[in-house]
C-alpha positions, 0 to 999 in steps of 0.5 A: 500499499502507498503512503497517503498524500497530504490534503491538496490545500495543505500542499498548496499552502506549503508551496506558496509558503516556500515561494514567499520565503524565496521571493520576499514580500512581493511573492504574489506578483511572481509567475511561480505564485500564479502558476501554482494557484492556476494548476491547483485550481485546474486540478480540483476535483468535485464530489462526482469526479475521481480521477487518476490525473488528480492524484498524480498531480497531487503527488507531483506537487508533494514532491515539489514541496519537498524539494523546495523545503529541502533546498531552503534548509540546505542553503541555510545549513550551507551558509551557517557551516561553510567557511572560507579557508582553514579553521583550527580545531577550537573554532570548529568545535565552537561552531558545532557547540563543543569545547575542547578539553583543557590540558593545563599541565601537559598532555592531560594524562600525567599527574 
């Protein structure tokens, strides 16, 4: 059995949210916004009509939403952790939330 798909309205809102994150405050004027709304309106299903094309469209839209969200998260992680040039171990550990052990009198294992 295949996994169930999210409701179409939730997928549509999710895609529009990702477009808003990419385009900023003028996202409603973008061609992508218009296209997404047009495609969702075109593929609406009434109570008397059940077709395979609507399910395929919803699956494609869900996949596209996943791609947009993953790309946005990847970009934010890349900008957070990608640095130019070399870093020493202390800077890298601090960036990841760790601390290097202190070695006050030598290598740490002597008494």
